[in-house]
Every structure is written in C-alpha cells, then in structure tokens.
mmCIF file as Biopython writes it, N, C-alpha, C and O atoms, coordinates in Angstrom:
data_model
#
loop_
_atom_site.group_PDB
_atom_site.id
_atom_site.type_symbol
_atom_site.label_atom_id
_atom_site.label_alt_id
_atom_site.label_comp_id
_atom_site.label_asym_id
_atom_site.label_entity_id
_atom_site.label_seq_id
_atom_site.pdbx_PDB_ins_code
_atom_site.Cartn_x
_atom_site.Cartn_y
_atom_site.Cartn_z
_atom_site.occupancy
_atom_site.B_iso_or_equiv
_atom_site.auth_seq_id
_atom_site.auth_asym_id
_atom_site.pdbx_PDB_model_num
ATOM 1   N N  . MET A ? 1  ? 13.641  0.956   -6.762  1.0 0.0 1  A 1 
ATOM 2   C CA . MET A ? 1  ? 13.049  -0.350  -6.573  1.0 0.0 1  A 1 
ATOM 3   C C  . MET A ? 1  ? 13.154  -1.095  -7.893  1.0 0.0 1  A 1 
ATOM 4   O O  . MET A ? 1  ? 12.626  -0.648  -8.911  1.0 0.0 1  A 1 
ATOM 5   N N  . ASP A ? 2  ? 13.834  -2.228  -7.871  1.0 0.0 2  A 1 
ATOM 6   C CA . ASP A ? 2  ? 14.045  -2.976  -9.101  1.0 0.0 2  A 1 
ATOM 7   C C  . ASP A ? 2  ? 12.851  -3.843  -9.479  1.0 0.0 2  A 1 
ATOM 8   O O  . ASP A ? 2  ? 12.269  -3.670  -10.550 1.0 0.0 2  A 1 
ATOM 9   N N  . HIS A ? 3  ? 12.492  -4.761  -8.617  1.0 0.0 3  A 1 
ATOM 10  C CA . HIS A ? 3  ? 11.427  -5.704  -8.942  1.0 0.0 3  A 1 
ATOM 11  C C  . HIS A ? 3  ? 10.548  -5.935  -7.715  1.0 0.0 3  A 1 
ATOM 12  O O  . HIS A ? 3  ? 10.962  -6.619  -6.779  1.0 0.0 3  A 1 
ATOM 13  N N  . PRO A ? 4  ? 9.354   -5.379  -7.710  1.0 0.0 4  A 1 
ATOM 14  C CA . PRO A ? 4  ? 8.453   -5.648  -6.576  1.0 0.0 4  A 1 
ATOM 15  C C  . PRO A ? 4  ? 7.845   -7.044  -6.711  1.0 0.0 4  A 1 
ATOM 16  O O  . PRO A ? 4  ? 7.701   -7.571  -7.815  1.0 0.0 4  A 1 
ATOM 17  N N  . TYR A ? 5  ? 7.501   -7.615  -5.594  1.0 0.0 5  A 1 
ATOM 18  C CA . TYR A ? 5  ? 6.871   -8.927  -5.555  1.0 0.0 5  A 1 
ATOM 19  C C  . TYR A ? 5  ? 5.587   -8.836  -4.752  1.0 0.0 5  A 1 
ATOM 20  O O  . TYR A ? 5  ? 5.535   -8.145  -3.734  1.0 0.0 5  A 1 
ATOM 21  N N  . VAL A ? 6  ? 4.565   -9.521  -5.198  1.0 0.0 6  A 1 
ATOM 22  C CA . VAL A ? 6  ? 3.309   -9.604  -4.457  1.0 0.0 6  A 1 
ATOM 23  C C  . VAL A ? 6  ? 3.445   -10.745 -3.471  1.0 0.0 6  A 1 
ATOM 24  O O  . VAL A ? 6  ? 3.650   -11.892 -3.867  1.0 0.0 6  A 1 
ATOM 25  N N  . LEU A ? 7  ? 3.332   -10.432 -2.177  1.0 0.0 7  A 1 
ATOM 26  C CA . LEU A ? 7  ? 3.460   -11.458 -1.148  1.0 0.0 7  A 1 
ATOM 27  C C  . LEU A ? 7  ? 2.130   -12.120 -0.834  1.0 0.0 7  A 1 
ATOM 28  O O  . LEU A ? 7  ? 2.078   -13.303 -0.497  1.0 0.0 7  A 1 
ATOM 29  N N  . VAL A ? 8  ? 1.050   -11.346 -0.948  1.0 0.0 8  A 1 
ATOM 30  C CA . VAL A ? 8  ? -0.292  -11.872 -0.701  1.0 0.0 8  A 1 
ATOM 31  C C  . VAL A ? 8  ? -1.289  -10.946 -1.387  1.0 0.0 8  A 1 
ATOM 32  O O  . VAL A ? 8  ? -1.055  -9.743  -1.499  1.0 0.0 8  A 1 
ATOM 33  N N  . ASP A ? 9  ? -2.392  -11.507 -1.839  1.0 0.0 9  A 1 
ATOM 34  C CA . ASP A ? 9  ? -3.447  -10.700 -2.439  1.0 0.0 9  A 1 
ATOM 35  C C  . ASP A ? 9  ? -4.518  -10.461 -1.384  1.0 0.0 9  A 1 
ATOM 36  O O  . ASP A ? 9  ? -5.309  -11.353 -1.079  1.0 0.0 9  A 1 
ATOM 37  N N  . GLY A ? 10 ? -4.539  -9.263  -0.832  1.0 0.0 10 A 1 
ATOM 38  C CA . GLY A ? 10 ? -5.522  -8.912  0.193   1.0 0.0 10 A 1 
ATOM 39  C C  . GLY A ? 10 ? -6.630  -8.060  -0.380  1.0 0.0 10 A 1 
ATOM 40  O O  . GLY A ? 10 ? -7.280  -7.306  0.345   1.0 0.0 10 A 1 
ATOM 41  N N  . SER A ? 11 ? -6.848  -8.175  -1.682  1.0 0.0 11 A 1 
ATOM 42  C CA . SER A ? 11 ? -7.838  -7.308  -2.327  1.0 0.0 11 A 1 
ATOM 43  C C  . SER A ? 11 ? -9.258  -7.674  -1.918  1.0 0.0 11 A 1 
ATOM 44  O O  . SER A ? 11 ? -9.532  -8.784  -1.460  1.0 0.0 11 A 1 
ATOM 45  N N  . GLY A ? 12 ? -10.130 -6.730  -2.094  1.0 0.0 12 A 1 
ATOM 46  C CA . GLY A ? 12 ? -11.537 -6.899  -1.773  1.0 0.0 12 A 1 
ATOM 47  C C  . GLY A ? 12 ? -12.233 -5.565  -1.934  1.0 0.0 12 A 1 
ATOM 48  O O  . GLY A ? 12 ? -11.646 -4.610  -2.443  1.0 0.0 12 A 1 
ATOM 49  N N  . GLN A ? 13 ? -13.452 -5.497  -1.514  1.0 0.0 13 A 1 
ATOM 50  C CA . GLN A ? 13 ? -14.195 -4.242  -1.567  1.0 0.0 13 A 1 
ATOM 51  C C  . GLN A ? 13 ? -14.250 -3.670  -0.159  1.0 0.0 13 A 1 
ATOM 52  O O  . GLN A ? 13 ? -14.987 -4.155  0.700   1.0 0.0 13 A 1 
ATOM 53  N N  . TYR A ? 14 ? -13.458 -2.632  0.058   1.0 0.0 14 A 1 
ATOM 54  C CA . TYR A ? 14 ? -13.322 -2.025  1.376   1.0 0.0 14 A 1 
ATOM 55  C C  . TYR A ? 14 ? -13.542 -0.522  1.288   1.0 0.0 14 A 1 
ATOM 56  O O  . TYR A ? 14 ? -13.304 0.089   0.246   1.0 0.0 14 A 1 
ATOM 57  N N  . ALA A ? 15 ? -13.990 0.059   2.370   1.0 0.0 15 A 1 
ATOM 58  C CA . ALA A ? 15 ? -13.965 1.512   2.508   1.0 0.0 15 A 1 
ATOM 59  C C  . ALA A ? 15 ? -12.497 1.922   2.626   1.0 0.0 15 A 1 
ATOM 60  O O  . ALA A ? 15 ? -11.669 1.092   3.000   1.0 0.0 15 A 1 
ATOM 61  N N  . PRO A ? 16 ? -12.145 3.180   2.318   1.0 0.0 16 A 1 
ATOM 62  C CA . PRO A ? 16 ? -10.738 3.582   2.337   1.0 0.0 16 A 1 
ATOM 63  C C  . PRO A ? 16 ? -9.979  3.247   3.625   1.0 0.0 16 A 1 
ATOM 64  O O  . PRO A ? 16 ? -8.873  2.709   3.563   1.0 0.0 16 A 1 
ATOM 65  N N  . THR A ? 17 ? -10.545 3.552   4.764   1.0 0.0 17 A 1 
ATOM 66  C CA . THR A ? 17 ? -9.837  3.262   6.014   1.0 0.0 17 A 1 
ATOM 67  C C  . THR A ? 17 ? -9.724  1.758   6.240   1.0 0.0 17 A 1 
ATOM 68  O O  . THR A ? 17 ? -8.737  1.292   6.808   1.0 0.0 17 A 1 
ATOM 69  N N  . ASP A ? 18 ? -10.718 1.001   5.802   1.0 0.0 18 A 1 
ATOM 70  C CA . ASP A ? 18 ? -10.672 -0.454  5.972   1.0 0.0 18 A 1 
ATOM 71  C C  . ASP A ? 18 ? -9.582  -1.095  5.115   1.0 0.0 18 A 1 
ATOM 72  O O  . ASP A ? 18 ? -8.881  -1.995  5.578   1.0 0.0 18 A 1 
ATOM 73  N N  . TRP A ? 19 ? -9.434  -0.635  3.858   1.0 0.0 19 A 1 
ATOM 74  C CA . TRP A ? 19 ? -8.363  -1.235  3.045   1.0 0.0 19 A 1 
ATOM 75  C C  . TRP A ? 19 ? -6.997  -0.820  3.574   1.0 0.0 19 A 1 
ATOM 76  O O  . TRP A ? 19 ? -6.036  -1.583  3.477   1.0 0.0 19 A 1 
ATOM 77  N N  . ALA A ? 20 ? -6.904  0.381   4.132   1.0 0.0 20 A 1 
ATOM 78  C CA . ALA A ? 20 ? -5.630  0.801   4.724   1.0 0.0 20 A 1 
ATOM 79  C C  . ALA A ? 20 ? -5.304  -0.068  5.935   1.0 0.0 20 A 1 
ATOM 80  O O  . ALA A ? 20 ? -4.154  -0.471  6.112   1.0 0.0 20 A 1 
ATOM 81  N N  . ARG A ? 21 ? -6.290  -0.359  6.762   1.0 0.0 21 A 1 
ATOM 82  C CA . ARG A ? 21 ? -6.062  -1.252  7.911   1.0 0.0 21 A 1 
ATOM 83  C C  . ARG A ? 21 ? -5.639  -2.642  7.440   1.0 0.0 21 A 1 
ATOM 84  O O  . ARG A ? 21 ? -4.753  -3.263  8.025   1.0 0.0 21 A 1 
ATOM 85  N N  . GLN A ? 22 ? -6.281  -3.119  6.380   1.0 0.0 22 A 1 
ATOM 86  C CA . GLN A ? 22 ? -5.930  -4.420  5.813   1.0 0.0 22 A 1 
ATOM 87  C C  . GLN A ? 22 ? -4.471  -4.415  5.332   1.0 0.0 22 A 1 
ATOM 88  O O  . GLN A ? 22 ? -3.716  -5.341  5.626   1.0 0.0 22 A 1 
ATOM 89  N N  . ALA A ? 23 ? -4.084  -3.380  4.600   1.0 0.0 23 A 1 
ATOM 90  C CA . ALA A ? 23 ? -2.719  -3.282  4.076   1.0 0.0 23 A 1 
ATOM 91  C C  . ALA A ? 23 ? -1.693  -3.176  5.202   1.0 0.0 23 A 1 
ATOM 92  O O  . ALA A ? 23 ? -0.651  -3.830  5.156   1.0 0.0 23 A 1 
ATOM 93  N N  . VAL A ? 24 ? -1.981  -2.365  6.200   1.0 0.0 24 A 1 
ATOM 94  C CA . VAL A ? 24 ? -1.055  -2.187  7.321   1.0 0.0 24 A 1 
ATOM 95  C C  . VAL A ? 24 ? -0.960  -3.473  8.141   1.0 0.0 24 A 1 
ATOM 96  O O  . VAL A ? 24 ? 0.124   -3.839  8.595   1.0 0.0 24 A 1 
ATOM 97  N N  . GLY A ? 25 ? -2.070  -4.149  8.329   1.0 0.0 25 A 1 
ATOM 98  C CA . GLY A ? 25 ? -2.038  -5.432  9.042   1.0 0.0 25 A 1 
ATOM 99  C C  . GLY A ? 25 ? -1.172  -6.452  8.327   1.0 0.0 25 A 1 
ATOM 100 O O  . GLY A ? 25 ? -0.386  -7.156  8.961   1.0 0.0 25 A 1 
ATOM 101 N N  . LEU A ? 26 ? -1.312  -6.537  7.002   1.0 0.0 26 A 1 
ATOM 102 C CA . LEU A ? 26 ? -0.476  -7.446  6.223   1.0 0.0 26 A 1 
ATOM 103 C C  . LEU A ? 26 ? 0.983   -7.017  6.257   1.0 0.0 26 A 1 
ATOM 104 O O  . LEU A ? 26 ? 1.881   -7.858  6.301   1.0 0.0 26 A 1 
ATOM 105 N N  . TYR A ? 27 ? 1.218   -5.713  6.236   1.0 0.0 27 A 1 
ATOM 106 C CA . TYR A ? 27 ? 2.590   -5.185  6.313   1.0 0.0 27 A 1 
ATOM 107 C C  . TYR A ? 27 ? 3.267   -5.644  7.604   1.0 0.0 27 A 1 
ATOM 108 O O  . TYR A ? 27 ? 4.413   -6.094  7.581   1.0 0.0 27 A 1 
ATOM 109 N N  . HIS A ? 28 ? 2.568   -5.532  8.712   1.0 0.0 28 A 1 
ATOM 110 C CA . HIS A ? 28 ? 3.153   -5.937  9.999   1.0 0.0 28 A 1 
ATOM 111 C C  . HIS A ? 28 ? 3.280   -7.459  10.108  1.0 0.0 28 A 1 
ATOM 112 O O  . HIS A ? 28 ? 4.222   -7.960  10.722  1.0 0.0 28 A 1 
ATOM 113 N N  . ARG A ? 29 ? 2.343   -8.189  9.518   1.0 0.0 29 A 1 
ATOM 114 C CA . ARG A ? 29 ? 2.391   -9.643  9.592   1.0 0.0 29 A 1 
ATOM 115 C C  . ARG A ? 29 ? 3.502   -10.216 8.717   1.0 0.0 29 A 1 
ATOM 116 O O  . ARG A ? 29 ? 4.223   -11.119 9.142   1.0 0.0 29 A 1 
ATOM 117 N N  . LEU A ? 30 ? 3.645   -9.698  7.493   1.0 0.0 30 A 1 
ATOM 118 C CA . LEU A ? 30 ? 4.587   -10.261 6.528   1.0 0.0 30 A 1 
ATOM 119 C C  . LEU A ? 30 ? 5.963   -9.591  6.549   1.0 0.0 30 A 1 
ATOM 120 O O  . LEU A ? 30 ? 6.934   -10.155 6.043   1.0 0.0 30 A 1 
ATOM 121 N N  . GLN A ? 31 ? 6.051   -8.400  7.126   1.0 0.0 31 A 1 
ATOM 122 C CA . GLN A ? 31 ? 7.290   -7.634  7.268   1.0 0.0 31 A 1 
ATOM 123 C C  . GLN A ? 31 ? 8.038   -7.414  5.946   1.0 0.0 31 A 1 
ATOM 124 O O  . GLN A ? 31 ? 9.221   -7.739  5.844   1.0 0.0 31 A 1 
ATOM 125 N N  . PRO A ? 32 ? 7.354   -6.866  4.937   1.0 0.0 32 A 1 
ATOM 126 C CA . PRO A ? 32 ? 8.041   -6.549  3.684   1.0 0.0 32 A 1 
ATOM 127 C C  . PRO A ? 32 ? 8.865   -5.266  3.829   1.0 0.0 32 A 1 
ATOM 128 O O  . PRO A ? 32 ? 8.849   -4.622  4.878   1.0 0.0 32 A 1 
ATOM 129 N N  . ASP A ? 33 ? 9.578   -4.910  2.771   1.0 0.0 33 A 1 
ATOM 130 C CA . ASP A ? 33 ? 10.350  -3.661  2.772   1.0 0.0 33 A 1 
ATOM 131 C C  . ASP A ? 33 ? 9.449   -2.438  2.789   1.0 0.0 33 A 1 
ATOM 132 O O  . ASP A ? 33 ? 9.777   -1.430  3.414   1.0 0.0 33 A 1 
ATOM 133 N N  . ARG A ? 34 ? 8.309   -2.524  2.100   1.0 0.0 34 A 1 
ATOM 134 C CA . ARG A ? 34 ? 7.423   -1.361  1.970   1.0 0.0 34 A 1 
ATOM 135 C C  . ARG A ? 34 ? 6.082   -1.788  1.380   1.0 0.0 34 A 1 
ATOM 136 O O  . ARG A ? 34 ? 5.935   -2.896  0.864   1.0 0.0 34 A 1 
ATOM 137 N N  . ILE A ? 35 ? 5.122   -0.894  1.467   1.0 0.0 35 A 1 
ATOM 138 C CA . ILE A ? 35 ? 3.860   -1.034  0.743   1.0 0.0 35 A 1 
ATOM 139 C C  . ILE A ? 35 ? 4.027   -0.271  -0.565  1.0 0.0 35 A 1 
ATOM 140 O O  . ILE A ? 35 ? 4.479   0.874   -0.570  1.0 0.0 35 A 1 
ATOM 141 N N  . VAL A ? 36 ? 3.662   -0.907  -1.666  1.0 0.0 36 A 1 
ATOM 142 C CA . VAL A ? 36 ? 3.735   -0.270  -2.979  1.0 0.0 36 A 1 
ATOM 143 C C  . VAL A ? 36 ? 2.311   -0.078  -3.484  1.0 0.0 36 A 1 
ATOM 144 O O  . VAL A ? 36 ? 1.492   -0.996  -3.434  1.0 0.0 36 A 1 
ATOM 145 N N  . ALA A ? 37 ? 2.027   1.132   -3.974  1.0 0.0 37 A 1 
ATOM 146 C CA . ALA A ? 37 ? 0.688   1.411   -4.498  1.0 0.0 37 A 1 
ATOM 147 C C  . ALA A ? 37 ? 0.797   2.216   -5.784  1.0 0.0 37 A 1 
ATOM 148 O O  . ALA A ? 37 ? 1.685   3.053   -5.941  1.0 0.0 37 A 1 
ATOM 149 N N  . GLN A ? 38 ? -0.113  1.948   -6.687  1.0 0.0 38 A 1 
ATOM 150 C CA . GLN A ? 38 ? -0.198  2.724   -7.919  1.0 0.0 38 A 1 
ATOM 151 C C  . GLN A ? 38 ? -0.881  4.047   -7.596  1.0 0.0 38 A 1 
ATOM 152 O O  . GLN A ? 38 ? -1.921  4.072   -6.939  1.0 0.0 38 A 1 
ATOM 153 N N  . THR A ? 39 ? -0.297  5.132   -8.055  1.0 0.0 39 A 1 
ATOM 154 C CA . THR A ? 39 ? -0.798  6.464   -7.690  1.0 0.0 39 A 1 
ATOM 155 C C  . THR A ? 39 ? -1.265  7.274   -8.895  1.0 0.0 39 A 1 
ATOM 156 O O  . THR A ? 39 ? -1.254  8.504   -8.840  1.0 0.0 39 A 1 
ATOM 157 N N  . ASN A ? 40 ? -1.672  6.623   -9.977  1.0 0.0 40 A 1 
ATOM 158 C CA . ASN A ? 40 ? -2.059  7.337   -11.196 1.0 0.0 40 A 1 
ATOM 159 C C  . ASN A ? 40 ? -3.155  8.361   -10.987 1.0 0.0 40 A 1 
ATOM 160 O O  . ASN A ? 40 ? -2.952  9.546   -11.255 1.0 0.0 40 A 1 
ATOM 161 N N  . PHE A ? 41 ? -4.307  7.929   -10.516 1.0 0.0 41 A 1 
ATOM 162 C CA . PHE A ? 41 ? -5.472  8.801   -10.478 1.0 0.0 41 A 1 
ATOM 163 C C  . PHE A ? 41 ? -5.724  9.413   -9.113  1.0 0.0 41 A 1 
ATOM 164 O O  . PHE A ? 41 ? -6.259  10.517  -9.016  1.0 0.0 41 A 1 
ATOM 165 N N  . ALA A ? 42 ? -5.350  8.720   -8.075  1.0 0.0 42 A 1 
ATOM 166 C CA . ALA A ? 42 ? -5.639  9.205   -6.721  1.0 0.0 42 A 1 
ATOM 167 C C  . ALA A ? 42 ? -4.508  10.049  -6.150  1.0 0.0 42 A 1 
ATOM 168 O O  . ALA A ? 42 ? -4.638  10.604  -5.058  1.0 0.0 42 A 1 
ATOM 169 N N  . GLY A ? 43 ? -3.417  10.148  -6.869  1.0 0.0 43 A 1 
ATOM 170 C CA . GLY A ? 43 ? -2.303  10.954  -6.384  1.0 0.0 43 A 1 
ATOM 171 C C  . GLY A ? 43 ? -1.782  10.446  -5.058  1.0 0.0 43 A 1 
ATOM 172 O O  . GLY A ? 43 ? -1.417  9.276   -4.936  1.0 0.0 43 A 1 
ATOM 173 N N  . ASP A ? 44 ? -1.744  11.307  -4.076  1.0 0.0 44 A 1 
ATOM 174 C CA . ASP A ? 44 ? -1.200  10.948  -2.765  1.0 0.0 44 A 1 
ATOM 175 C C  . ASP A ? 44 ? -2.240  10.358  -1.818  1.0 0.0 44 A 1 
ATOM 176 O O  . ASP A ? 44 ? -1.939  10.119  -0.648  1.0 0.0 44 A 1 
ATOM 177 N N  . MET A ? 45 ? -3.455  10.121  -2.300  1.0 0.0 45 A 1 
ATOM 178 C CA . MET A ? 45 ? -4.515  9.626   -1.429  1.0 0.0 45 A 1 
ATOM 179 C C  . MET A ? 45 ? -4.173  8.263   -0.820  1.0 0.0 45 A 1 
ATOM 180 O O  . MET A ? 45 ? -4.433  8.031   0.360   1.0 0.0 45 A 1 
ATOM 181 N N  . ALA A ? 46 ? -3.597  7.369   -1.611  1.0 0.0 46 A 1 
ATOM 182 C CA . ALA A ? 46 ? -3.273  6.042   -1.085  1.0 0.0 46 A 1 
ATOM 183 C C  . ALA A ? 46 ? -2.292  6.144   0.076   1.0 0.0 46 A 1 
ATOM 184 O O  . ALA A ? 46 ? -2.491  5.522   1.120   1.0 0.0 46 A 1 
ATOM 185 N N  . GLU A ? 47 ? -1.241  6.921   -0.105  1.0 0.0 47 A 1 
ATOM 186 C CA . GLU A ? 47 ? -0.261  7.078   0.974   1.0 0.0 47 A 1 
ATOM 187 C C  . GLU A ? 47 ? -0.875  7.767   2.186   1.0 0.0 47 A 1 
ATOM 188 O O  . GLU A ? 47 ? -0.640  7.345   3.318   1.0 0.0 47 A 1 
ATOM 189 N N  . ALA A ? 48 ? -1.650  8.810   1.969   1.0 0.0 48 A 1 
ATOM 190 C CA . ALA A ? 48 ? -2.270  9.528   3.089   1.0 0.0 48 A 1 
ATOM 191 C C  . ALA A ? 48 ? -3.211  8.616   3.868   1.0 0.0 48 A 1 
ATOM 192 O O  . ALA A ? 48 ? -3.271  8.686   5.095   1.0 0.0 48 A 1 
ATOM 193 N N  . THR A ? 49 ? -3.943  7.764   3.160   1.0 0.0 49 A 1 
ATOM 194 C CA . THR A ? 49 ? -4.889  6.863   3.828   1.0 0.0 49 A 1 
ATOM 195 C C  . THR A ? 49 ? -4.139  5.821   4.655   1.0 0.0 49 A 1 
ATOM 196 O O  . THR A ? 49 ? -4.528  5.524   5.784   1.0 0.0 49 A 1 
ATOM 197 N N  . VAL A ? 50 ? -3.069  5.269   4.096   1.0 0.0 50 A 1 
ATOM 198 C CA . VAL A ? 50 ? -2.260  4.301   4.849   1.0 0.0 50 A 1 
ATOM 199 C C  . VAL A ? 50 ? -1.651  4.972   6.075   1.0 0.0 50 A 1 
ATOM 200 O O  . VAL A ? 50 ? -1.623  4.379   7.153   1.0 0.0 50 A 1 
ATOM 201 N N  . ARG A ? 51 ? -1.170  6.185   5.925   1.0 0.0 51 A 1 
ATOM 202 C CA . ARG A ? 51 ? -0.525  6.884   7.045   1.0 0.0 51 A 1 
ATOM 203 C C  . ARG A ? 51 ? -1.522  7.302   8.131   1.0 0.0 51 A 1 
ATOM 204 O O  . ARG A ? 51 ? -1.116  7.563   9.263   1.0 0.0 51 A 1 
ATOM 205 N N  . MET A ? 52 ? -2.809  7.370   7.808   1.0 0.0 52 A 1 
ATOM 206 C CA . MET A ? 52 ? -3.812  7.608   8.858   1.0 0.0 52 A 1 
ATOM 207 C C  . MET A ? 52 ? -3.856  6.427   9.820   1.0 0.0 52 A 1 
ATOM 208 O O  . MET A ? 52 ? -4.172  6.591   10.999  1.0 0.0 52 A 1 
ATOM 209 N N  . VAL A ? 53 ? -3.538  5.241   9.317   1.0 0.0 53 A 1 
ATOM 210 C CA . VAL A ? 53 ? -3.548  4.036   10.136  1.0 0.0 53 A 1 
ATOM 211 C C  . VAL A ? 53 ? -2.210  3.845   10.848  1.0 0.0 53 A 1 
ATOM 212 O O  . VAL A ? 53 ? -2.178  3.485   12.025  1.0 0.0 53 A 1 
ATOM 213 N N  . ASP A ? 54 ? -1.102  4.087   10.136  1.0 0.0 54 A 1 
ATOM 214 C CA . ASP A ? 54 ? 0.230   3.923   10.727  1.0 0.0 54 A 1 
ATOM 215 C C  . ASP A ? 54 ? 1.191   4.877   10.020  1.0 0.0 54 A 1 
ATOM 216 O O  . ASP A ? 54 ? 1.473   4.710   8.833   1.0 0.0 54 A 1 
ATOM 217 N N  . GLN A ? 55 ? 1.684   5.860   10.737  1.0 0.0 55 A 1 
ATOM 218 C CA . GLN A ? 55 ? 2.560   6.872   10.141  1.0 0.0 55 A 1 
ATOM 219 C C  . GLN A ? 55 ? 3.968   6.369   9.872   1.0 0.0 55 A 1 
ATOM 220 O O  . GLN A ? 55 ? 4.732   7.041   9.178   1.0 0.0 55 A 1 
ATOM 221 N N  . ASN A ? 56 ? 4.334   5.207   10.402  1.0 0.0 56 A 1 
ATOM 222 C CA . ASN A ? 56 ? 5.706   4.711   10.284  1.0 0.0 56 A 1 
ATOM 223 C C  . ASN A ? 56 ? 5.899   3.686   9.172   1.0 0.0 56 A 1 
ATOM 224 O O  . ASN A ? 56 ? 6.943   3.037   9.104   1.0 0.0 56 A 1 
ATOM 225 N N  . ILE A ? 57 ? 4.914   3.536   8.313   1.0 0.0 57 A 1 
ATOM 226 C CA . ILE A ? 57 ? 4.997   2.583   7.209   1.0 0.0 57 A 1 
ATOM 227 C C  . ILE A ? 57 ? 5.980   3.082   6.158   1.0 0.0 57 A 1 
ATOM 228 O O  . ILE A ? 57 ? 6.011   4.273   5.848   1.0 0.0 57 A 1 
ATOM 229 N N  . PHE A ? 58 ? 6.780   2.175   5.611   1.0 0.0 58 A 1 
ATOM 230 C CA . PHE A ? 58 ? 7.582   2.503   4.440   1.0 0.0 58 A 1 
ATOM 231 C C  . PHE A ? 58 ? 6.677   2.335   3.224   1.0 0.0 58 A 1 
ATOM 232 O O  . PHE A ? 58 ? 6.168   1.244   2.967   1.0 0.0 58 A 1 
ATOM 233 N N  . PHE A ? 59 ? 6.481   3.408   2.486   1.0 0.0 59 A 1 
ATOM 234 C CA . PHE A ? 59 ? 5.512   3.447   1.399   1.0 0.0 59 A 1 
ATOM 235 C C  . PHE A ? 59 ? 6.201   3.904   0.123   1.0 0.0 59 A 1 
ATOM 236 O O  . PHE A ? 59 ? 7.033   4.810   0.146   1.0 0.0 59 A 1 
ATOM 237 N N  . TYR A ? 60 ? 5.848   3.272   -0.983  1.0 0.0 60 A 1 
ATOM 238 C CA . TYR A ? 60 ? 6.368   3.675   -2.289  1.0 0.0 60 A 1 
ATOM 239 C C  . TYR A ? 60 ? 5.192   3.834   -3.239  1.0 0.0 60 A 1 
ATOM 240 O O  . TYR A ? 60 ? 4.505   2.861   -3.549  1.0 0.0 60 A 1 
ATOM 241 N N  . GLY A ? 61 ? 4.960   5.048   -3.700  1.0 0.0 61 A 1 
ATOM 242 C CA . GLY A ? 61 ? 3.912   5.314   -4.671  1.0 0.0 61 A 1 
ATOM 243 C C  . GLY A ? 61 ? 4.497   5.261   -6.071  1.0 0.0 61 A 1 
ATOM 244 O O  . GLY A ? 61 ? 5.522   5.883   -6.351  1.0 0.0 61 A 1 
ATOM 245 N N  . ARG A ? 62 ? 3.846   4.522   -6.938  1.0 0.0 62 A 1 
ATOM 246 C CA . ARG A ? 62 ? 4.350   4.321   -8.298  1.0 0.0 62 A 1 
ATOM 247 C C  . ARG A ? 62 ? 3.313   4.804   -9.301  1.0 0.0 62 A 1 
ATOM 248 O O  . ARG A ? 62 ? 2.167   4.357   -9.282  1.0 0.0 62 A 1 
ATOM 249 N N  . HIS A ? 63 ? 3.716   5.713   -10.171 1.0 0.0 63 A 1 
ATOM 250 C CA . HIS A ? 63 ? 2.835   6.195   -11.239 1.0 0.0 63 A 1 
ATOM 251 C C  . HIS A ? 63 ? 3.032   5.300   -12.447 1.0 0.0 63 A 1 
ATOM 252 O O  . HIS A ? 63 ? 4.146   5.164   -12.952 1.0 0.0 63 A 1 
ATOM 253 N N  . GLY A ? 64 ? 1.965   4.696   -12.903 1.0 0.0 64 A 1 
ATOM 254 C CA . GLY A ? 64 ? 2.056   3.772   -14.033 1.0 0.0 64 A 1 
ATOM 255 C C  . GLY A ? 64 ? 2.188   2.340   -13.563 1.0 0.0 64 A 1 
ATOM 256 O O  . GLY A ? 64 ? 2.357   2.075   -12.373 1.0 0.0 64 A 1 
ATOM 257 N N  . ILE A ? 65 ? 2.110   1.415   -14.512 1.0 0.0 65 A 1 
ATOM 258 C CA . ILE A ? 65 ? 2.139   0.007   -14.133 1.0 0.0 65 A 1 
ATOM 259 C C  . ILE A ? 65 ? 3.406   -0.713  -14.579 1.0 0.0 65 A 1 
ATOM 260 O O  . ILE A ? 65 ? 3.653   -1.839  -14.144 1.0 0.0 65 A 1 
ATOM 261 N N  . ALA A ? 66 ? 4.205   -0.098  -15.426 1.0 0.0 66 A 1 
ATOM 262 C CA . ALA A ? 66 ? 5.438   -0.764  -15.902 1.0 0.0 66 A 1 
ATOM 263 C C  . ALA A ? 66 ? 6.534   -0.609  -14.853 1.0 0.0 66 A 1 
ATOM 264 O O  . ALA A ? 66 ? 6.781   0.491   -14.360 1.0 0.0 66 A 1 
ATOM 265 N N  . TRP A ? 67 ? 7.173   -1.696  -14.523 1.0 0.0 67 A 1 
ATOM 266 C CA . TRP A ? 67 ? 8.255   -1.660  -13.533 1.0 0.0 67 A 1 
ATOM 267 C C  . TRP A ? 67 ? 9.556   -1.704  -14.265 1.0 0.0 67 A 1 
ATOM 268 O O  . TRP A ? 67 ? 10.616  -1.684  -13.640 1.0 0.0 67 A 1 
#
C-alpha cells in the first residue's frame, strides 16, 4: 500500500462491536479498497472485531504510523 487516504472521519466513542459496525457500514457505503487500522498495541484485535461484523472485508493492519 503506497498512500492511504482518509475518506471520512467516523471516529467517536464506541464499544468495540459498535465501532466495527460503523467501520463496516462506511466500507460498504464508500466502497474503498480496504479498511486500514493501526495495530500497535491491540495486535489483531481490530481485524478480529471487524471480521465479527463482516468476514469478507478487505483489511490491512499497519504497525506504526509512518506510511
């Protein structure tokens, strides 16, 4: 992945399943290539939580913030 772009800021204070639903809903609405998440401290939790909502999501976990 060369350069990710933020299509919309859907941030807020959500329970884990709620933010995953929010992310998956935006994914289906905006039809990006994938969901990108920083995986520094939570490891695979972000991907696992998103996949609880939709197993067919294209997901990219990125360790660190430099692209």
